[in-house]
C-alpha positions in Angstrom: -1.9 5.2 24.9 -5.5 4.8 24.1 -7.3 2.2 26.1 -10.9 0.9 25.6 -12.4 -1.2 28.3 -15.7 -3.0 28.2 -17.2 -0.4 25.8 -20.9 -0.9 25.0 -23.4 1.1 23.0 -27.1 0.2 23.2 -29.7 1.9 21.1 -33.4 1.9 21.5 -35.0 -1.5 21.2 -32.1 -3.0 23.2 -30.0 -3.2 20.0 -26.3 -3.5 20.9 -24.2 -1.7 18.2 -21.0 -2.3 20.2 -21.0 -5.1 22.8 -18.4 -5.0 25.6 -15.2 -4.5 23.5 -11.8 -4.0 25.0 -8.6 -3.1 23.1 -5.4 -1.1 23.8 -3.8 1.1 21.1 -0.2 2.1 21.7 1.1 5.6 20.9 2.2 5.8 17.2 0.3 2.7 16.1 -1.9 2.4 13.0 -5.0 0.4 13.9 -7.7 -0.5 11.4 -11.3 -1.4 12.4 -12.9 -3.7 9.9 -16.0 -5.8 9.7 -19.2 -6.4 7.8 -21.9 -3.8 7.5 -23.5 -3.2 11.0 -20.5 -4.8 12.8 -20.1 -1.7 15.0 -16.7 -0.5 13.7 -17.9 3.1 12.9 -19.8 3.4 16.2 -16.7 2.3 18.1 -14.6 4.9 16.3 -17.1 7.7 17.0 -17.2 6.9 20.7 -13.5 7.7 21.0 -14.2 11.4 20.4 -17.7 11.2 21.8 -19.5 12.0 18.6 -21.5 9.1 19.9 -21.8 8.7 23.6 -21.1 5.3 25.1 -23.8 3.5 27.1 -21.2 1.9 29.4 -17.5 1.1 29.6 -14.5 3.4 29.6 -12.1 5.1 27.1 -8.9 6.6 28.4 -6.3 8.6 26.6 -3.0 8.7 28.5 -4.9 7.7 31.6 -7.6 10.4 31.3 -11.2 9.3 31.0 -12.7 10.9 27.9 -16.2 10.9 29.4 -15.0 13.3 32.1 -13.4 15.7 29.6 -15.2 18.6 27.9 -16.6 17.0 24.7 -15.8 20.0 22.5 -12.2 20.3 23.6 -11.8 16.5 23.3 -13.0 16.7 19.6 -10.7 19.6 18.9 -7.7 17.6 20.3 -8.4 14.6 18.1 -8.0 14.8 14.3 -10.9 13.5 12.2 -11.2 12.6 8.5 -14.7 11.8 7.3 -15.9 9.9 4.3 -16.6 12.8 2.0 -13.7 14.9 3.3 -16.0 17.8 4.1 -14.0 20.8 3.0 -15.9 24.1 3.5 -16.6 25.3 -0.1 -16.7 29.0 1.0 -13.3 28.9 2.6 -9.9 28.9 1.0 -7.6 25.8 1.3 -5.6 27.6 4.0 -8.7 28.5 5.9 -9.9 24.9 5.7 -6.5 23.6 6.9 -6.3 25.9 9.9 -9.9 25.6 10.9 -9.2 23.9 14.3 -6.1 26.0 15.1 -8.4 29.0 14.6 -10.8 27.6 17.2 -7.7 27.2 19.5 -7.0 30.9 18.8 -3.6 30.5 17.3 -1.8 33.6 16.1 -2.1 34.4 12.3 1.6 33.9 11.9 1.5 30.4 13.5 -1.5 29.4 11.4 0.1 30.6 8.1 3.3 28.7 9.0 1.4 25.5 9.8 -0.6 25.7 6.5 2.6 26.1 4.5 4.2 23.2 6.3 1.3 20.9 5.8 0.6 21.6 2.1 4.3 21.0 1.4 4.0 17.7 3.3 1.5 16.4 0.7 3.4 17.7 -2.3 1.0 20.5 -3.3 2.3 24.0 -4.2 1.9 26.8 -1.7 -0.2 28.8 -4.2 -3.0 26.3 -3.7 -3.5 27.8 -0.2 -5.3 30.8 -1.7 -7.6 28.6 -3.9 -11.0 27.3 -3.1 -11.9 23.5 -2.9 -13.8 23.7 -6.2 -10.5 24.7 -7.9 -8.9 21.5 -6.8 -9.4 18.0 -8.3 -12.1 16.1 -6.4 -9.8 13.0 -6.1 -6.3 13.3 -4.8 -6.0 17.0 -4.2 -9.1 17.6 -2.0 -8.5 14.3 -0.3 -4.9 15.3 0.6 -6.2 18.6 2.1 -8.7 16.7 4.1 -6.0 14.4 5.5 -3.6 17.3 6.5 -6.4 19.3 8.0 -6.7 16.6 10.6 -3.1 17.1 11.5 -3.2 20.9 11.7 -3.7 21.3 15.4 -0.9 18.9 16.1 -3.2 16.3 17.4 -1.7 13.0 18.6 -4.7 10.8 17.6 -6.2 10.9 14.1 -9.6 9.1 13.4 -10.4 8.2 9.8 -13.8 7.0 8.8 -13.5 5.2 5.4 -12.0 8.3 3.8 -11.1 6.6 0.5 -14.2 4.5 0.0 -15.6 6.3 -3.0 -12.3 6.8 -4.9 -11.0 5.0 -8.0 -8.4 2.2 -7.3 -5.3 4.2 -8.4 -6.2 7.3 -6.5 -7.0 5.3 -3.5 -3.8 3.4 -3.6 -1.8 6.7 -3.9 -3.6 8.2 -0.9 -3.0 5.0 1.1 0.7 5.4 0.5 0.5 9.1 1.6 -1.4 8.3 4.8 1.1 5.6 5.8 4.0 7.8 5.0 2.6 10.7 7.1 1.8 8.4 10.0 5.4 7.0 10.1 7.0 10.4 9.6 4.9 12.2 12.2 4.6 9.3 14.7 0.9 9.9 15.2 -1.7 7.3 16.3 -4.1 6.5 13.4 -7.4 4.7 13.9 -8.9 3.9 10.6 -12.3 2.4 9.7 -12.4 0.4 6.4 -14.4 -2.4 4.8 -11.5 -3.3 2.5 -9.2 -6.1 3.9 -6.4 -5.3 1.4 -6.4 -1.7 2.7 -6.3 -2.9 6.3 -3.4 -5.3 5.7 -1.5 -2.7 3.8 -1.9 0.2 6.3 -2.4 -1.2 9.8 0.1 -2.3 12.5 -2.9 -4.1 14.1 -6.4 -5.0 12.8 -9.5 -5.1 14.9 -12.0 -7.4 13.1 -15.6 -6.9 14.4 -18.9 -8.8 14.0 -22.2 -8.1 15.7 -20.7 -5.5 17.9 -18.0 -7.7 19.2 -14.2 -7.9 18.6 -13.6 -11.3 16.9 -9.8 -10.9 16.6 -7.4 -8.1 17.3 -3.8 -8.8 16.1 -1.2 -7.9 13.6 -2.0 -8.5 9.9 0.6 -11.3 9.8 -0.8 -13.1 12.8 -4.4 -12.8 11.5 -3.4 -14.1 8.1 -1.4 -17.0 9.6 -3.7 -17.8 12.5 -7.4 -16.7 11.9 -9.3 -16.9 15.2 -12.3 -18.8 13.7 -14.3 -19.6 10.6 -15.8 -16.1 10.4 -12.3 -14.5 10.2 -11.1 -17.1 7.8 -14.1 -16.5 5.5 -13.9 -12.7 5.9 -10.2 -12.7 4.9 -10.8 -15.0 2.0 -8.7 -18.0 0.9 -6.7 -15.9 -1.6 -5.2 -13.9 1.4 -4.7 -16.8 3.8 -1.0 -17.6 4.0 -0.9 -19.8 7.1 2.5 -21.5 7.0 3.5 -20.3 3.6 6.8 -18.5 3.6 5.6 -15.5 1.6 6.5 -12.7 4.0 9.4 -11.8 1.7 10.3 -8.2 1.1 10.9 -6.5 -2.2 14.7 -6.9 -1.5 14.3 -10.6 -2.4 13.0 -9.8 -5.9 14.6 -6.6 -6.9 17.2 -6.2 -9.6 19.9 -3.6 -10.1 18.5 -0.5 -11.8 20.3 1.2 -14.7 20.8 4.9 -13.8 22.1 8.2 -15.2 23.4 11.1 -13.2 21.2 14.2 -13.1 24.0 16.4 -14.4 24.6 14.2 -17.5 23.3 15.0 -21.0 20.3 13.3 -22.8 22.8 11.9 -25.3 24.7 10.2 -22.5 21.4 8.7 -21.3 20.7 7.4 -24.8 24.1 5.8 -24.9 23.5 4.0 -21.6 20.1 2.9 -22.7 21.4 1.6 -26.0 24.3 -0.2 -24.3 22.0 -2.0 -21.8 19.1 -2.4 -24.3 16.5 -0.8 -22.0 13.6 1.6 -22.7 13.5 3.3 -19.3 16.3 4.8 -17.2 16.3 6.2 -13.7 17.9 9.5 -12.7 19.9 9.9 -9.5 22.1 12.6 -7.9 25.7 12.3 -6.8 24.6 10.5 -3.6 22.4 8.1 -5.6 19.2 9.7 -4.3 16.3 8.8 -6.6 15.0 11.9 -8.5 13.0 10.6 -11.4 13.0 8.6 -14.6 12.8 8.9 -18.4 11.7 6.7 -21.2 12.5 6.8 -24.9 9.5 9.1 -25.7 10.6 11.6 -22.9 14.1 11.7 -24.3 13.0 12.2 -27.9 10.8 15.1 -26.8 13.7 16.6 -24.8 16.2 16.3 -27.6 13.7 17.9 -30.1 13.0 20.8 -27.6 16.7 21.3 -26.7 16.0 20.6 -23.0 18.4 19.6 -20.3 18.1 16.2 -18.7 16.8 17.6 -15.4 14.0 19.4 -17.3 13.1 16.2 -19.2 12.8 13.6 -16.5 9.5 12.7 -14.9 9.4 13.1 -11.1 6.0 11.7 -10.2 6.6 7.9 -10.0 5.4 5.3 -7.6 8.2 3.8 -5.5 8.4 1.3 -2.7 10.6 1.0 0.4 13.2 -1.8 0.4 11.5 -3.3 3.5 8.0 -3.4 2.0 6.3 -6.8 1.7 6.6 -8.3 -1.8 3.0 -9.4 -1.7 1.8 -5.8 -1.3 4.0 -4.6 -4.1 2.8 -7.3 -6.5 -0.8 -6.3 -5.7 0.1 -2.6 -6.4 1.9 -3.4 -9.6 -1.2 -5.2 -10.9 -3.6 -2.6 -9.6 -1.7 0.4 -11.1 -0.7 -1.5 -14.3 2.9 -0.3 -14.0 6.0 -2.1 -15.4 8.8 -0.7 -13.3 8.8 0.2 -9.6 12.0 1.7 -8.2 13.0 0.5 -4.7 14.4 3.1 -2.2 15.6 3.0 1.4 14.5 5.3 4.2 16.8 8.1 2.8 15.2 7.8 -0.6 18.4 6.3 -2.1 17.8 4.1 -5.1 18.7 0.6 -4.2 16.9 -1.6 -6.6 14.1 -2.1 -9.2 11.1 -4.3 -9.3 9.7 -5.2 -12.7 6.8 -7.3 -13.9 9.2 -9.5 -15.7 11.5 -10.3 -12.7 8.5 -11.2 -10.6 7.6 -14.2 -12.7 10.2 -16.5 -11.0 9.2 -15.5 -7.5 5.4 -14.9 -7.8 4.6 -18.6 -7.1 6.1 -18.5 -3.6 5.1 -14.9 -2.8 1.4 -15.3 -3.7 0.4 -18.9 -3.7 3.0 -20.5 -1.5 5.4 -23.4 -1.8 2.9 -25.7 -3.2 2.7 -24.0 -6.5 6.5 -23.9 -6.8 6.8 -27.6 -5.9 4.0 -28.3 -8.5 5.9 -26.3 -11.1 9.1 -28.2 -10.3 7.3 -31.6 -10.4 5.7 -30.7 -13.7 9.1 -29.7 -15.2 10.7 -33.0 -13.8 7.8 -35.0 -15.3 8.2 -33.2 -18.6 12.0 -33.9 -18.6 11.4 -37.6 -17.8 8.7 -37.9 -20.6 11.2 -36.3 -23.0 13.9 -38.8 -22.0 11.4 -41.6 -22.4 10.4 -40.4 -25.8 14.0 -40.2 -26.9 14.7 -43.7 -25.6 11.6 -45.0 -27.4 12.6 -43.3 -30.6 16.1 -44.7 -30.3 14.8 -48.2 -29.7 12.5 -47.9 -32.7 15.4 -46.8 -34.9 17.5 -49.8 -33.8 14.7 -52.2 -34.4 14.1 -50.8 -37.9 17.8 -51.1 -38.7 17.9 -54.7 -37.4 14.8 -55.6 -39.5 16.4 -54.0 -42.5 19.5 -56.0 -42.0 17.6 -59.3 -41.6 15.8 -58.7 -44.9 19.0 -58.1 -46.9 21.8 -60.5 -48.0 25.5 -59.9 -47.5 25.7 -58.6 -51.1 23.0 -56.1 -50.4 20.5 -58.0 -52.5 17.0 -58.5 -51.0 16.2 -62.1 -50.2 
């Protein structure tokens, strides 16, 4: 466990960058520091590995006071991902990844094994290990290497200082998913500085909101959204995120529909028959255990048929997916940000269990985003519309009866007008 007690940093001129903060971080937690510019969040982060020395207070890791530890050894034992990633341009990707293990004097065999293990963990091919940073894309690929480099020496604590701040929204969203997946899979403690509330809500188990060097609120995202500590927190979160008593903590399971699938060993013609029968333009590919493998749309299948390809060589494998326990609100935000129409839903074993589409979110989006009030308003509007329609029908019927009666009064029994 990481414990911070009465931590303070005072610069020249008696300016307090961090003012007597105290928080505990449990092993395996993901904690996000967030606040306005100058709030002290980055200073607090850098005092953990003593890149900035504290003026007073105490930081302990598993009961050991970091100020009594060798500063160099401390920094090597804590992973660190900086804003601009900082890959060494003259080193290969493998050399960058095992930079800290090299300082720890690991054997070459152990370093090579760790490099292969980590690059596989972020879905990059092993041949990239012999490339240089300039040969990788500056967005996702270099960022992925920067993330796994922080894990190379098997550190238990990883510090991340706004690593995705300069990225485009789609790349940023993808890397957020990667970081959260790695954190859960490896059970590491992540401490993350961000200025993006959506990012903090999506990633963190607990959020530390800071202002003027002080901790204003330290709690889970749900509790902060439901019970903001004061007006500063309420304004910082923004009204669009405040949920208070709204029952919108639904998971994607509440909104998903049954996906149409085809087995990976089937033919493209079989896939076409299934799509035609169900009148769909996208089909999902699974194996015999229903594990999600990829998807195909009409254009993919047409190209595959023209090229004489098998189904397994035609499907697209790189597709955004969500876990069945993910919050619906986060998924809606991602669908809008990435501009996707279909998002497969999988369980922890990557088994395909459902599908979220833009279309099937319409009926549930009122409750999941804006709360019960909008749903009630919609119901009220529909009821009023129905009552107005009935009233119009009644009025129309009464008008017809009156016209008939008037016509009867103006006509004799023989049908001759009086």
